[in-house]
N, C-alpha and C positions, 0 to 999 in steps of 0.2 A: 689567447686574447695578448694586446699590445699594451704595456704600460707606459703611458705618455707622461712626460715631465720635462719642462723647460725647453720645448720644442724638439727634443730628441726621442725617438722610439726605441725601447729595448724588448727583445722577444724575451718573453717569460718561459723558462724551460717547462716542457709538460712531460710527466712521468706516465708511462704507459700509452702515449698518444692522447692523452687527455688534457684538458686545459686546466691549469692550475688557478685556483682562487686567489685573488689578492685582496686582502681586506682594504676597503675604503675607509681611512681616518680622516675627519676634519675637526680642527681646532677654532675656537672662537677667533675671528680676526686671522686666519691663516693667510699667508702672503701667496703670490703667484709662484707656481711651480708645485701646487699640491697635486699629487697623482691621482690620475683617474683613469677609469676603465675605457678604451675606447676599441672599436672594432678592427680587427686584423685587416689588412689589405686583402681583397678579393672574396672576403666572407659574405656569402649568399644565402646561408643556410635559414631554416625557419626560425623567426624570432630574432633575426639579426637587427630588425628596427627597434626591438626593445633593448637591445644591447647597446644600441649607440646612445642611450640615455647616460648621461654622464651624472655620477652621484655627488660630485661637488659642487653642482649648480643648481639644486632643488629641481629636477627633472628636464632641465634644458637639454636639448640635442647637442652633440659635441661640436659641430661647426659654430655653433652659438655661445659655446661654453665659455664662462668667464676666464678660464684657464687656458683656453684654445691659444696656441702660438701666434703672436702678433695681434691679438685681440685687443682694441682699444675702445674706450667708452666715448661715444660721439657726443659732442655738445650740441644742445638744442639751438638751432637757428633762431634768431630774434624775428618774429613774424612781423611781417611788412617792411622789412630792412631794405629789400630789393625794391620796393615802390618808393620808399624814403630816398634811396639813391638816385631813383629816375627823376623825381621831382626835383632833387638839388641839382641834377645834371641838367634839367630844362631851365632852372633859374639861372645857373651860370650861362648857358648858351644865350639865353635871352639878355642878360646883363651885357655879354660881349657884343651883341647885336645893337643894343644901346649905345655902347661906347663907339662902334663903328658909325652911327649916325652923327655923333658928336664931333667926329675927326673931320676937319674942314679942308687942309691942305694936302692931304695924302690921296693918291689914286688906289682904288680897290685891289688893284693888281698888286701894288706894293704892300698893303696890308696883307694880302695873301702870302706874299713871299716871307714876310715876318713870321707869319703863322707857321709855314713850312719850317723854318729855321729853328722854332720851338720844338715842333714834333721831332725833326731830326736829333736834337740834343737829348729829347727824352728816350728816343728808341735806340739810339746808338748804344748805350750801355747794355741794354737788353739783348742786342744781336751778339755782343761779345760775350754775354754771360751764358746764353743758350747755345752759343756756336752753331748759329744758322747760317753764317756766311752772309754776302751781301748780295749775290744774284739770284740765289735759290736753285732749284732743280732745273734742269736743261729743259724737260717738257713743259715746264710750267712759266717759263719766263715770259713767253709772248703774253699770257694772261694778266701776269703780274704788270706788265708794261702798260696794257690798256687799263687794268685797274687802277694804276697810278695816273694814267693821263685823264681817264674820265672822272675819277674822283676829285683831281685837282681841277679839273674844268668846272666841275660843280660847285666847288668853294669859290672859285674867283667869280663865277656868274652870280652866285648866290650873293656875294659881298657887294657886286655891283648894284644888283637888285635892292639890296638895304639901304645904298647911297640914294638912290634916284626916286624910289617909292615909299609910301608909307611901311613903317616896321610890321604892323600887323599884317598887311595884305601880302608881303614878301613871305614872311612865317606860313600864312594859311596856304599859299601855293605850293610851298615846299610840302606840306603833309598829304599830297596827293601820291607822293613817291610810292607808297604800298600798292596803289592800285596800278601805276605803270610797271611796278615790279611783277605783279602776276601776269599782266598783258606780255611783257617780254618773257617771261619765264615760259609761258605757253608759246610763243613763237619760235625760241632758240633752244628750250629745254625740253619741249614736248610735254610740258607739265599740264594737268587738267585744268580747264577753264570753263567755269560752269556760268548759268544764267545769273546766278548772285555775283560773280565777278564782273559780268557785264553791267549789271545794274548798278553796283558801286563805281564803275568807270564812269557811267552816264553821270552819277552824283558829283563826282569829283569835277568833271568838265563843266558843270552847271554851275559849281561853286566858283571856279576860276573865271567863268564867263561874267558872273555878277561882280566879281572883283574887278575885272579889266575893263568891262562897261564899254564895249566897241561903239563907235559911233552909229555904225550902219543898224545897232539894234535899240541904242538908248539915245540917239540924237547926237547933235554937236555940243550941246550946252551939258558938258558931264562935270557935276560938282562932287566936292569932297575928296580931290586928288591932292596929292603934293606936288608944286610945282607946275610945270606945263604936261599936256597930256601926252606929248609927245615923249617926254621922260618918263611918264607913266606906263605908256605902252611899251618902251625900250625895256623898262624894268620887269614888266609882266613876261615878255617873252624871255629875257634872262632867266627869271626866275622858273618859268617852264622848262626852258632848256637844261636849266640846274636840276631840276626833278627828275628829267630823263636821264640825264649823265648818271645821277645818284642810283636810280633804279638800274641801270645798265650795269653799274658797280656793284650792286646785290646780286645780280645774277650771276656776273663772273666769279664772285666770291663763292656763290653756291655751286658753281661748277668746279672751282679748284678744290673745294671742301676743306679737308683738316690735313691735306697733305702738304700745305705750307704754313709754316707759324705766322700767327697774326702780327707779330713784330715786323716780320719780314714784308708783309703787306702793307703796314703802315710806313715802312721805309721807303717802299718804291712809290708811295703816295706823295711823301714829303721831298724826296729827290727830284722826281720828274716834275711835280708841281713848282720847286723852287727854280730849276732849269728853264721852264717854260715862262714862269713870271719874270725872271731876269731878260730873257730875249724879249718878251712882250714890252717890258719897261723901257729897254733901249730903242726899241722900235719907234715907239710912240713917244720917245724922248720926255719920260715922265718921271724918270728916277731921280728923286731928291730927297734929302733927309728933312724932317718936318722942321719948319722955323720955330713953331711954337714949342715951348716944354710940355704944355698940357697934352699936345697931340702926341709926343714921345711917350708919355706916362700910358695914354689911351692904347698906344701900339703895345707896350709890354702887358698891359692888363688884359687885351684881346687874345694876345698869345697863351698867358696863363689862364684865364677863365677857359678859353677854349680846350685847352689841354685838361683842365680839371673837370670839364663836361664829359670829354671823352672817357676819362679814367672812372668816372662815378657811373656813367652809361655801361660800361664794359664790366663793372662790377655788379650792376643791377642785373644783366643777362647772365651772370655765372651762377647767381643764387635765387632767381625767378624765372618763372617762364616767360618766354619771348611775347605771349598774346597779353598778359596784363600790363608788361613794360610797354609795349606799343601803345596801348590804350592810356597808361597814365602819361606818356609821352606827350599828348595832347594839352598837357599843361603849358607847353611851349606858346600855344596860341593865347592862353589866358594870361600867362606873364606878358607877352608882347601887346596886348591890348592894354593892361594896366600900366605898363611902362610909356606906352605911347601916349596915354591921356596924361599920366602924372609929369613927366619929364620933357615930352616933346609937344604938348598943348595941342595935340591934334586928335580931335573927336572922330571915330568912325562912323561912317554912315551906315544906314540900314541894309544898304547894298552889301557893304563888306561884311556885316553881321549875318546876313543870310548866306552870302558865299562860304563865311566859316563855317557854318553849322552844316552846309552840304558836304563839304571837305571832311571835316571832323568826323562826320557820321559815316562818310564813306571809308575812311581810312580805319575808323574803330571798328565798322562792321567787317572789313577785309581781315583786321587782326583778330577778332572774335572768332571768325570761320575758320581761319588758318589754326588757331589755338585748339577749337573744338575737334577739328580733324586730326590733329597730333594727339590730342587725348584718346580719341577713338581707335587710333593706330596702335598706340601703347598698350591699350585694354586687349586689343586683338593678338598682339605679340605676347603678351601674358598667357593668354589662353593657348 
């Protein structure tokens, strides 16, 4: 036998080739380091399983023994904390979108540039701390470039959609992203695409059509839109393109996997986004500091709220399964409707409500199905 204590193993001398018995003593309130009998390495004799029982832990097997080296008592996680983080993230994102609607003299591309600056300031210390470098592995740089380009494009287009169409309409369209992600993963990653995925895709497209309300289907007199129908249509196209770009980003991140630190991924997103925004602003001659002090405050708040929303969403995904988080994230739509009614005095039409229900049902169905598949796969791996 081996006498284990304080993480070290000392062989007990055996007389005549027999194992010597070491009496187990246990005092009330004994501290860590109480000696216990553990099986010697390589022991496979009959009854070895019985000898793996540790006398100092009321019959627990040694790997779970309270005196085992490095054993720490795990704190119980607060139930529902991950879902609370998700709701908080949705609220912060929605308030940031509301402030974006309130800005009057700043182009959406310039707002995106400020957002990228905030992200760079947040990520830079993390890159230095984790020593990830600024370029990433050679074989992954092309994927990181497209992740940054598509991700920043999705942000710019979404901000433009928020500015020219109702807040709730743009938010709802973005929720078709999981459906497009499944479709693109089937095309580029050869992942399974079932009849259910096709059904959810049709639901999402139906919801987008109900929100966009093209004249060739709904006639020329389209009511309940914000501003002109031309701007509404441009905003719809921008929101759809943003959604497809975001879905492409998810596929790229899935392709890269865990081989690249997530801080490095955000770094590419912010740097490439900032470069693209600066070039676009000079080409369009739209670069200017906001004249109104209120707009400057809104720009800072958008950066802070967007960063806070990302942090809480990341924390939610760290302690909760992706399925429930994706479902709870539909609170974005609820908050968008509430804020639009309370602060923008814009009542959504029944067409918008119907489209929202279709898109939310589609994204929730996709999330639930992926969640159940992951649970089933986990059970099969355990078996």
